[in-house]
C-alpha positions in Angstrom: -7.0 1.8 0.9 -4.2 3.8 2.4 -3.7 6.6 4.7 -3.1 7.7 8.3 -6.2 5.4 9.4 -3.9 2.3 7.5 -3.6 0.1 10.1 -7.5 -0.8 10.7 -8.1 -1.1 7.2 -4.5 -3.4 6.9 -6.3 -5.4 9.8 -9.6 -5.7 7.6 -7.8 -7.2 4.8 -6.3 -10.1 6.6 -9.2 -11.3 8.0 -11.3 -10.9 5.1 -12.1 -14.0 3.7 -9.6 -16.2 0.7 -10.9 -14.3 -2.2 -9.4 -11.4 -0.4 -6.6 -12.8 0.2 -6.0 -14.2 -2.8 -6.1 -10.6 -4.3 -3.7 -9.5 -1.8 -1.6 -12.6 -3.0 -1.9 -12.0 -6.7 -0.6 -8.2 -6.4 2.3 -9.2 -4.4 3.1 -11.7 -7.5 2.9 -9.0 -9.9 4.8 -6.9 -7.9 7.7 -9.2 -7.7 7.6 -10.0 -11.5 7.7 -6.5 -11.6 11.0 -6.0 -9.4 12.5 -9.0 -11.1 12.3 -7.1 -14.2 13.6 -4.1 -13.1 16.5 -5.3 -10.8 17.5 -9.2 -11.4 16.5 -11.8 -9.3 19.1 -12.0 -6.4 17.4 -9.5 -3.5 20.9 -8.6 -2.1 21.7 -6.9 -4.7 17.8 -5.4 -5.4 16.4 -3.8 -2.8 13.4 -3.3 -4.5 12.7 -6.4 -4.8 13.9 -7.1 -0.7 10.6 -4.7 0.4 8.1 -6.2 -1.9 9.5 -9.9 -0.3 9.0 -8.1 3.2 5.6 -7.1 2.0 4.9 -10.5 1.4 5.9 -11.9 4.4 3.8 -9.2 6.3 0.9 -10.5 4.9 1.8 -14.4 5.1 2.7 -15.5 2.0 3.9 -18.6 2.5 8.1 -18.3 1.7 7.8 -21.4 -0.9 5.7 -19.1 -3.1 7.2 -16.1 -2.8 10.4 -18.1 -3.7 8.4 -20.0 -6.5 7.3 -16.0 -8.0 10.9 -15.1 -7.9 12.0 -17.7 -10.4 8.8 -17.9 -12.2 9.8 -14.1 -12.8 13.4 -14.7 -13.4 12.4 -17.5 -16.1 9.9 -15.4 -18.1 11.3 -12.4 -18.4 10.2 -11.6 -22.3 6.8 -12.1 -20.9 6.9 -9.8 -17.8 4.8 -6.7 -19.3 3.5 -4.9 -16.5 3.0 -1.2 -16.2 2.5 0.7 -13.1 0.0 3.5 -13.5 -2.1 5.9 -11.6 -5.2 7.5 -12.3 -5.9 10.9 -10.0 -9.6 12.2 -10.1 -12.6 12.7 -7.4 -15.5 11.1 -5.4 -18.4 12.7 -4.3 -18.1 15.8 -2.3 -14.6 16.5 -3.3 -13.1 13.7 -1.9 -9.5 13.2 -3.9 -9.3 9.7 -5.1 -5.6 8.0 -6.2 -5.7 4.8 -7.9 -2.2 3.2 -8.2 -2.2 -0.1 -11.1 -0.4 -2.6 -12.1 -1.0 -4.0 -14.9 -0.8 -5.9 -18.2 -3.8 -4.4 -20.0 -3.9 -1.1 -20.0 -7.6 -0.9 -21.6 -8.8 -3.5 -19.1 -7.5 -1.5 -15.9 -8.9 1.9 -17.4 -12.2 0.7 -17.9 -12.3 -0.8 -14.2 -11.3 2.7 -12.8 -13.7 4.4 -14.8 -16.5 1.6 -14.0 -15.9 2.5 -10.2 -15.7 6.1 -10.4 -19.1 6.0 -12.6 -21.3 4.0 -10.5 -20.3 6.1 -7.8 -20.8 9.3 -9.0 -17.7 10.6 -8.8 -15.1 12.0 -11.9 -11.9 10.5 -13.3 -9.8 13.7 -13.6 -6.1 14.3 -15.5 -2.9 13.4 -14.6 -1.8 16.3 -11.4 -5.9 16.8 -11.1 -5.5 15.5 -7.2 -2.2 14.3 -6.7 -0.7 17.7 -5.5 -2.6 17.0 -2.3 -0.6 14.3 -1.5 3.2 13.5 -0.2 4.8 10.5 -1.0 6.3 8.9 2.3 8.0 5.8 3.3 5.8 4.5 5.9 6.1 1.6 8.1 2.8 0.2 10.4 3.2 -1.5 14.2 0.6 -3.6 15.8 0.9 -1.4 19.1 -0.4 -4.7 21.1 2.3 -6.3 20.1 5.0 -3.9 20.6 3.3 -3.8 24.6 4.3 -7.4 24.6 7.5 -6.5 23.5 8.2 -3.8 26.3 8.0 -1.2 23.2 7.0 1.7 24.2 6.7 5.0 22.3 9.6 6.6 23.5 12.3 3.4 23.1 10.5 2.9 19.3 11.5 6.8 18.5 15.3 5.9 19.5 15.0 2.9 17.4 13.2 4.7 14.6 15.2 7.6 14.7 18.5 5.8 14.5 17.3 3.5 11.7 16.8 6.6 9.8 13.1 7.6 10.1 11.8 10.8 9.6 9.4 10.4 12.3 7.0 8.2 15.0 3.4 8.8 15.6 1.3 7.3 18.4 -1.9 6.1 16.8 -5.1 4.4 18.8 -4.0 0.9 18.3 -0.8 1.1 16.1 2.5 3.4 15.6 3.4 4.8 12.0 6.6 5.0 10.7 7.3 7.6 8.4 10.6 8.1 6.0 11.4 10.2 3.4 10.9 7.9 0.3 14.7 7.7 -0.8 15.6 6.5 3.0 12.6 3.4 3.4 14.5 0.9 2.1 17.3 1.2 4.4 14.7 1.8 7.4 12.5 -1.4 7.0 16.2 -3.7 7.0 17.6 -1.8 10.2 14.6 -2.0 12.3 14.3 -5.6 11.3 17.8 -6.0 12.5 16.5 -4.7 15.5 14.0 -7.6 15.2 10.9 -5.2 14.8 7.9 -7.1 13.5 6.2 -5.2 11.0 2.2 -5.2 9.9 3.3 -3.5 7.0 5.8 -1.6 5.4 5.6 0.3 2.3 6.0 3.9 0.4 2.2 5.6 0.2 0.9 8.5 -0.5 -0.4 10.5 2.3 -2.9 13.4 2.6 -1.9 16.6 3.5 -5.0 17.6 5.0 -8.5 15.3 5.3 -12.1 15.9 4.2 -15.1 14.7 6.2 -18.3 13.4 4.7 -21.1 12.9 6.6 -24.2 12.7 4.3 -25.3 9.0 3.7 -25.6 9.0 0.3 -22.6 10.2 -0.5 -20.5 7.9 1.9 -22.9 4.8 0.5 -21.2 5.7 -3.2 -17.9 6.8 -1.7 -17.8 3.2 -0.7 -19.0 2.0 -3.3 -16.9 3.7 -5.0 -13.9 2.2 -2.8 -15.3 -1.3 -3.1 -15.3 -1.5 -6.9 -11.7 -0.6 -6.9 -10.3 -2.7 -4.7 -12.7 -6.2 -6.4 -9.7 -4.9 -9.7 -7.1 -7.3 -9.7 -5.2 -4.4 -11.9 -5.1 -2.1 -8.3 -2.6 -2.0 -6.6 -3.6 1.1 -4.1 -6.3 3.5 -3.1 -5.5 6.4 -1.4 -7.6 8.9 -0.4 -8.2 12.3 1.3 -11.4 10.9 3.1 -11.8 11.1 7.4 -13.6 7.6 7.5 -15.5 7.7 10.8 
C-alpha cells in the first residue's frame, strides 16, 4: 500500500517471504513489458523504462532478470497486451481506496477487486468517486539510517533535492520523502542517482490530501482484509488509501 507511511510498508514487503517477493517481481516484469511496448527497449531513449529499471533494482531484482525481461518484451511486442486500469471505492468507515491494476485480463482483475471490496464490507464506486481526494506526485523514499551512514543530514539532502528539481523534502520517523511534480519525477530520480543517493523506492504515486483515523477493531479488521486480498492479486500494482494506520 502506498501513502505517507510508505517506508514501513515497503520494508515490511521486502522482509516477507519468497511468495511476496515473487509477486513484486511479477508486477515489475509486467511494467517492464508495458514500458518496452510504449517506448522501445533502449533505456537511453525511454525514460519510463529507466524508471521501471530503477524500481526493479530498488527491489533487489537481479540484473540478469531485468535484462531478460526487457529482451523478452522486445521480442514479443505483439503478444504484450497489458492494460493499466484504475478502480475506486470506499472501505468501511468511509476510507477511500484506489486500486491501480496492470492486467492482460480485465474480467479477472475486476472479479478480484470486486471480491476484495465485498469481503471487506466495502463498496466499489464509479471512476472519479474518490480520486479527487488524492494528488499525483513523484515520490522518492530514502532510508534515514543509510543517509546517516553517508553523513547526509536533512539540510544537505534538502540542498541536493532542490538542486535536482524536487518540490519538497519531508522528514519522517525513519525515512526522508522527496516529492516532485509528476512531469519532473524521472529527471529528479536520475539527478539523485548521479549524486549516488540510494533510494528505497521511487515512483509516481497518489497521496491523500487528508487522512481518516479508524479506531473500531471490527472496521480495522475489515480494512485489512480488503487490502490483504487486493495484495494477493497478481494484477494489482498499487493500492492507495487515506487510512491513517496506527
